[in-house]
MDAnalysis code that builds the backbone (N, CA, C; Angstrom):
import MDAnalysis as mda
import numpy as np

u = mda.Universe.empty(285, n_residues=95, atom_resindex=np.repeat(np.arange(95), 3), trajectory=True)
u.add_TopologyAttr("name", ["N", "CA", "C"] * 95)
u.add_TopologyAttr("resid", np.arange(1, 96))
u.add_TopologyAttr("resname", ["MET", "THR", "LYS", "TRP", "THR", "PRO", "THR", "HIS", "GLU", "ALA", "PRO", "GLU", "PRO", "LEU", "GLU", "GLY", "PRO", "VAL", "VAL", "PRO", "THR", "ILE", "VAL", "GLY", "GLY", "THR", "ILE", "LEU", "TRP", "PHE", "VAL", "LEU", "PHE", "LEU", "VAL", "GLN", "LEU", "PRO", "PHE", "TYR", "GLY", "TRP", "PHE", "ASP", "ASP", "HIS", "GLY", "HIS", "THR", "TRP", "TRP", "VAL", "TRP", "THR", "CYS", "LEU", "ALA", "GLY", "ALA", "GLY", "LEU", "GLY", "LEU", "ILE", "GLY", "ILE", "TRP", "TYR", "VAL", "ARG", "GLY", "ARG", "ASP", "ALA", "ALA", "ILE", "LYS", "ARG", "ASP", "ALA", "ALA", "ALA", "GLN", "GLY", "PRO", "ARG", "GLY", "ALA", "GLN", "ALA", "ASP", "ARG", "PRO", "THR", "ALA"])
u.atoms.positions = np.array([
    [63.909, 83.099, 75.753],
    [64.820, 83.710, 76.457],
    [65.948, 84.195, 75.476],
    [65.666, 83.903, 73.937],
    [66.634, 84.787, 73.668],
    [66.853, 86.274, 72.710],
    [65.509, 86.357, 73.566],
    [65.736, 87.925, 73.552],
    [66.697, 88.793, 74.136],
    [67.295, 87.631, 75.430],
    [68.265, 88.682, 76.476],
    [70.030, 88.358, 75.921],
    [70.261, 87.284, 74.932],
    [71.105, 87.068, 74.872],
    [71.600, 87.480, 73.514],
    [72.843, 88.196, 74.526],
    [74.263, 88.949, 72.933],
    [74.772, 88.142, 71.895],
    [74.089, 89.385, 70.965],
    [74.349, 88.473, 68.918],
    [75.561, 89.337, 68.967],
    [76.861, 90.250, 69.793],
    [77.626, 90.146, 69.042],
    [79.063, 89.864, 70.204],
    [79.559, 89.830, 70.355],
    [80.997, 88.795, 71.015],
    [81.792, 89.869, 71.474],
    [81.848, 89.637, 72.862],
    [82.660, 90.406, 73.994],
    [83.508, 90.647, 73.562],
    [84.404, 92.127, 74.183],
    [85.561, 92.389, 73.853],
    [86.722, 92.339, 74.642],
    [87.734, 92.046, 73.626],
    [88.930, 91.432, 74.692],
    [89.149, 92.421, 75.591],
    [89.689, 92.103, 76.901],
    [89.710, 92.687, 78.329],
    [91.583, 93.537, 77.920],
    [90.224, 95.250, 78.199],
    [92.412, 95.917, 78.564],
    [92.675, 95.471, 79.890],
    [94.699, 95.638, 79.240],
    [95.502, 95.365, 79.937],
    [96.144, 96.519, 80.092],
    [95.660, 97.250, 81.282],
    [97.265, 98.084, 82.093],
    [97.644, 97.871, 82.872],
    [98.446, 98.746, 83.726],
    [99.492, 98.931, 84.857],
    [98.350, 98.297, 86.203],
    [98.437, 96.880, 86.568],
    [97.384, 96.470, 87.495],
    [97.928, 96.748, 88.849],
    [99.811, 96.053, 88.209],
    [99.576, 96.544, 89.858],
    [100.786, 97.505, 91.004],
    [100.784, 97.948, 89.919],
    [101.420, 99.371, 90.552],
    [99.539, 99.965, 91.063],
    [98.904, 100.117, 89.604],
    [97.389, 100.444, 90.999],
    [97.414, 99.777, 91.509],
    [97.080, 99.069, 92.228],
    [96.681, 98.437, 93.789],
    [97.174, 98.747, 94.713],
    [98.789, 98.397, 94.709],
    [99.807, 98.864, 94.919],
    [99.280, 100.554, 95.720],
    [98.214, 101.858, 95.180],
    [98.605, 103.153, 94.992],
    [97.310, 103.340, 95.743],
    [96.363, 102.033, 95.283],
    [94.713, 102.090, 95.860],
    [95.819, 101.818, 97.911],
    [96.491, 100.793, 97.042],
    [96.356, 100.518, 98.827],
    [96.777, 101.390, 99.420],
    [98.372, 101.942, 99.557],
    [98.126, 103.236, 100.091],
    [97.299, 104.579, 100.572],
    [96.728, 104.257, 99.167],
    [95.819, 105.547, 99.475],
    [95.041, 105.021, 101.157],
    [94.815, 103.809, 101.048],
    [94.076, 103.664, 102.236],
    [94.457, 103.747, 103.163],
    [95.542, 103.005, 103.747],
    [96.503, 103.002, 104.655],
    [96.781, 104.368, 105.219],
    [97.324, 105.543, 104.313],
    [97.391, 106.491, 104.711],
    [96.092, 107.522, 105.047],
    [94.748, 107.625, 104.399],
    [93.419, 107.630, 105.122],
    [93.375, 107.233, 106.255],
    [93.556, 106.061, 106.846],
    [93.836, 105.228, 108.550],
    [94.586, 106.255, 109.377],
    [95.707, 106.453, 108.225],
    [96.777, 107.616, 109.770],
    [96.502, 108.660, 109.775],
    [95.484, 109.141, 108.642],
    [94.988, 110.824, 109.164],
    [94.193, 110.389, 110.290],
    [93.070, 109.852, 110.060],
    [92.553, 109.208, 111.312],
    [92.073, 109.565, 112.094],
    [93.374, 108.469, 112.310],
    [93.643, 107.541, 113.054],
    [93.722, 109.169, 114.712],
    [94.444, 109.999, 114.227],
    [93.946, 111.049, 115.809],
    [93.340, 111.599, 116.050],
    [91.688, 111.678, 114.933],
    [91.114, 112.163, 115.169],
    [90.086, 110.972, 116.056],
    [90.474, 109.462, 116.230],
    [89.453, 109.092, 116.922],
    [88.824, 108.676, 117.748],
    [88.838, 109.738, 118.911],
    [88.012, 110.041, 119.833],
    [86.802, 110.556, 119.276],
    [87.086, 111.793, 118.362],
    [85.651, 112.493, 116.836],
    [84.991, 111.340, 116.461],
    [85.291, 110.260, 116.024],
    [84.680, 109.869, 115.473],
    [84.001, 108.283, 116.626],
    [84.977, 109.067, 118.223],
    [83.646, 108.084, 118.172],
    [82.759, 107.829, 118.970],
    [82.885, 109.865, 119.484],
    [81.987, 110.362, 119.619],
    [80.769, 110.143, 119.095],
    [81.166, 110.071, 118.420],
    [79.919, 110.553, 116.804],
    [79.301, 109.216, 116.529],
    [79.669, 108.350, 116.855],
    [79.988, 107.250, 116.618],
    [79.412, 106.837, 114.464],
    [80.579, 106.914, 114.074],
    [81.506, 106.852, 113.031],
    [82.474, 106.584, 112.962],
    [82.890, 105.070, 114.325],
    [84.396, 105.024, 113.763],
    [84.710, 103.281, 112.666],
    [83.627, 103.673, 112.619],
    [83.080, 102.632, 111.206],
    [84.123, 103.390, 109.373],
    [84.368, 105.019, 109.608],
    [85.512, 105.484, 108.979],
    [86.661, 104.537, 109.082],
    [87.152, 104.985, 110.015],
    [88.565, 104.155, 110.510],
    [89.307, 103.309, 110.196],
    [87.858, 101.871, 110.844],
    [88.211, 101.342, 110.198],
    [87.936, 100.636, 108.776],
    [86.745, 100.855, 108.711],
    [86.929, 100.633, 106.924],
    [87.798, 101.448, 106.494],
    [88.991, 102.335, 106.363],
    [90.514, 102.023, 106.065],
    [91.585, 101.037, 105.999],
    [91.663, 100.618, 107.304],
    [92.030, 100.102, 107.718],
    [91.699, 98.463, 106.694],
    [90.736, 98.187, 106.518],
    [90.021, 96.828, 106.008],
    [91.087, 97.361, 104.553],
    [90.205, 98.537, 104.279],
    [91.044, 98.331, 102.951],
    [92.175, 98.523, 102.429],
    [93.367, 98.807, 103.528],
    [94.661, 98.227, 102.905],
    [95.340, 96.904, 103.763],
    [94.289, 95.927, 104.412],
    [94.295, 94.495, 104.164],
    [93.629, 94.559, 102.676],
    [92.836, 94.731, 102.861],
    [92.336, 93.542, 101.620],
    [93.966, 94.173, 100.297],
    [93.971, 94.841, 100.162],
    [94.561, 95.405, 99.592],
    [96.149, 94.995, 99.529],
    [96.591, 94.690, 100.389],
    [97.910, 93.875, 100.894],
    [97.691, 93.033, 99.391],
    [96.168, 91.749, 100.131],
    [95.873, 90.967, 99.998],
    [95.390, 90.823, 97.956],
    [95.209, 91.547, 97.530],
    [95.395, 91.747, 96.145],
    [97.042, 92.581, 95.387],
    [97.410, 93.050, 95.940],
    [98.490, 93.330, 95.852],
    [99.933, 91.642, 95.777],
    [98.729, 90.398, 96.850],
    [100.279, 89.595, 96.903],
    [98.964, 88.841, 95.343],
    [98.091, 89.312, 95.014],
    [97.202, 88.010, 94.029],
    [97.549, 88.534, 92.644],
    [97.906, 89.636, 91.997],
    [97.895, 90.753, 91.224],
    [99.233, 90.682, 90.466],
    [100.669, 89.975, 91.747],
    [101.989, 90.070, 91.336],
    [102.063, 88.469, 91.347],
    [100.926, 87.819, 91.762],
    [101.309, 86.586, 91.209],
    [100.679, 86.247, 89.683],
    [99.296, 86.887, 89.674],
    [98.760, 86.921, 87.852],
    [99.849, 87.518, 86.922],
    [100.335, 89.143, 87.636],
    [101.221, 89.321, 86.523],
    [102.737, 88.010, 85.952],
    [103.275, 87.399, 86.981],
    [104.068, 86.634, 86.766],
    [103.483, 85.523, 86.073],
    [102.400, 84.638, 85.968],
    [101.925, 83.885, 85.557],
    [102.201, 84.304, 84.779],
    [101.264, 85.048, 83.369],
    [101.018, 86.272, 82.398],
    [102.721, 86.343, 81.567],
    [103.452, 86.707, 81.920],
    [104.636, 86.403, 81.882],
    [105.867, 85.209, 81.772],
    [105.493, 84.711, 82.429],
    [105.701, 82.889, 82.037],
    [104.868, 82.127, 81.722],
    [103.729, 82.102, 80.902],
    [103.293, 81.843, 79.495],
    [103.271, 82.181, 78.846],
    [103.833, 84.050, 78.459],
    [104.365, 84.262, 78.035],
    [105.912, 83.788, 76.811],
    [106.380, 83.869, 78.346],
    [108.175, 83.709, 78.109],
    [107.805, 81.823, 77.009],
    [107.598, 81.190, 77.455],
    [106.605, 80.076, 77.552],
    [105.806, 79.162, 76.007],
    [105.465, 80.622, 75.255],
    [104.949, 80.694, 74.040],
    [106.136, 81.086, 73.298],
    [106.701, 81.600, 73.428],
    [108.234, 81.926, 72.615],
    [106.928, 82.770, 71.812],
    [108.756, 83.786, 70.928],
    [107.870, 84.297, 69.933],
    [106.697, 84.329, 68.921],
    [106.888, 82.899, 68.767],
    [106.238, 82.579, 67.787],
    [104.849, 82.275, 67.841],
    [104.661, 81.938, 69.172],
    [103.491, 82.033, 69.837],
    [102.090, 83.140, 70.167],
    [103.542, 84.241, 69.752],
    [102.809, 85.713, 70.934],
    [102.569, 86.221, 69.468],
    [103.088, 85.764, 68.286],
    [102.682, 86.319, 66.651],
    [101.136, 85.730, 66.128],
    [101.155, 84.759, 66.976],
    [99.700, 83.384, 66.468],
    [98.571, 84.318, 67.162],
    [98.251, 85.325, 68.140],
    [97.386, 85.926, 69.124],
    [97.208, 87.220, 68.394],
    [98.568, 87.625, 67.921],
    [98.238, 88.765, 67.270],
    [97.402, 88.496, 66.397],
    [96.431, 89.878, 65.603],
    [95.906, 89.241, 64.357],
    [96.624, 90.367, 63.053],
    [95.902, 90.300, 62.018],
    [97.128, 90.574, 61.334],
    [95.727, 91.307, 60.787],
    [96.927, 92.351, 60.091],
    [95.587, 94.031, 59.439],
    [95.575, 93.386, 57.431],
])
């Protein structure tokens, strides 16, 4: 079992613009749904209606994702404000 145990620490997670990324992805899924909607008959004739519904499901799940990441972002900001400037400096490594 020792053979599969990692010998190094995991890197810190990268924090990026999470909320705009999820919003952009949700908008993209919804736009794809709207673009395919006029061609629903063609998709139905060829047995590909799942393409249309997959885009709608992606938009719906994206709305849940927006709710989730906005709450997460607010919680991170609340925690940072509660720690104050002293807590923020304690998290930073010194050179």
